[in-house]
Structure formats: C-alpha cells, structure tokens
N, C-alpha and C positions, 0 to 999 in steps of 0.2 A: 343128118345130111351135112356135108361140109361145102362151104362156098370158098373157092380159092381165087385170089386176086393177084395178078402180076402186071404192074404198070411200069416196070423198070425199063422197058424198051422205048426208044424215041419214035419208032415207026409203027410199033404194034404192041397191043396189050392182050393179055389172055385172062379169061375168066372161065371157071368150070364148076360144075356141081358134082360132088362125089359122095358115094356111100362107102365109107372107109377108104380103101385104096381103089375101089372100082369107080371109074369115071362114067357118070351118067350122061353128061352133056358138057361139051367143051366148045369154046368159041374164041377165035383169034380175030381181033378187030384192028384194022388200020387206023392209026390215030394221028400221025404227023403232029405230035405234041398237043393233042387235044384230049388227053386222058380225062381231065377234069370235067369236060363237057359231055363225054360219052360214057363214062364208067357207070353211073347209076342207071341211066336209061337202058344200057346193055344188060345190066344185072336183072332189071325188071323183065326185059324181053326173054332172057334165058330161063327165068323162073316160069314165066307164062307159057313158054313152049312145052313144058312138061306138066303144066297145071299145078306147080308148086307155089306156095306162099312164103313170105318172109319168115313166118312163124315155124316153118318146116326146117329152117337152118338151125343146127345145133352148135356149130363151130365155124368160125371164119379164119382162114389161113391166108396170110399175105406174104408175098415176096418182100422181104424187108432189108435186102442188101443188093447193091449193084445199081447200075443205071445212074441217071442224073439226079441231082438233089431234088428238083421239083417233081420229076416223074415218080421217084421213090416216095416222096412225101405225100403225094396224092393218093396212092394206093394204101399206104399205112394209115393215113388220117381217115380215109373212107372206111377201112376195115374197123378201126377203133370206134368210129362214130356209130356204125351199124351194130357192132357188138354191144356198145353201151345202150343204144336204143332198144335192142332186142333182149338185153340181159343175158347174153351168151358170151363165152370166152373167145378171145382172139389169140392166135398163135402166129409166129413168124417162121420163115424157112431157115433162119439163122438165129442163134442166140436163144434166150429163154424169155418167156412172157413175164411181164411185171405185174404185180398185184397192187392196185391202189384202191383203197376203200372197198375191198372185196370185189373189185372189177379187174378182170384180166385184160391187159392191153399189150401191144407189141410196139417196140421202139425201132425206128429206122437205124440201120448201121451204114453210115456214110463212109465212102472210101476216101474222101478228101473234103476239105473245106468248100463251101459253096463259092462259085465264081459269079458274083453279082457285080456287074460293072458296066 
C-alpha cells in the first residue's frame, strides 16, 4: 500500500491510500496553514477508517515541489520521518529519491528562497 501526502496548499492538504494506481481512500483537509498540527492525526484517521495499520504501508510518496517553503517542508519531513521509522522507501512527485545509509528519502524542491522576515 502507498501513502500519498500533499501539504503544498495553504488552504488544503490531501492524503490518500493507494494500491498501486488504485485509490483506496482519499481525504482533502482544510488546513489554513495548520498542516503540521493536522497531518499525523489525519493519517491515523485515514488508516483506521479502513482498518489498516502503519505496518501495511510499503511506500510513502510525497508532493515535494510547489507551495510555500514551510508547507512543502512539513509534508516532506513527515514522509521522510515515517519512512525512516517504518523502514520503507519514500519517493517524491518530482526528482528522484536520495539514498543515505541505505535509507531512501525525498528532498524538497523549492521554487525560490524562503521569505523569512
């Protein structure tokens, strides 16, 4: 099973469970810049809805390009952390995964420098 994470939107994020290309369950969540607070609880709810466990996930795919610096970073960091904890690969929607110490991670692709001011 694949867990897909897209936190690139300011107003909405999407998570879904897939079996290959077949979407088993998908949810779009209004976030108003609260992706960090809502992402993990919403993943847990999505899994519970179909009686799946974290161990059922074989791959995590994350949107890793577009959106704001922080929104993008939240989704990619969460995907990489879950992948590391579960011992499964992580892939991005753009670019290729990077292998570090036999662990597959995805890097965010930022469209510009962060506007921190």
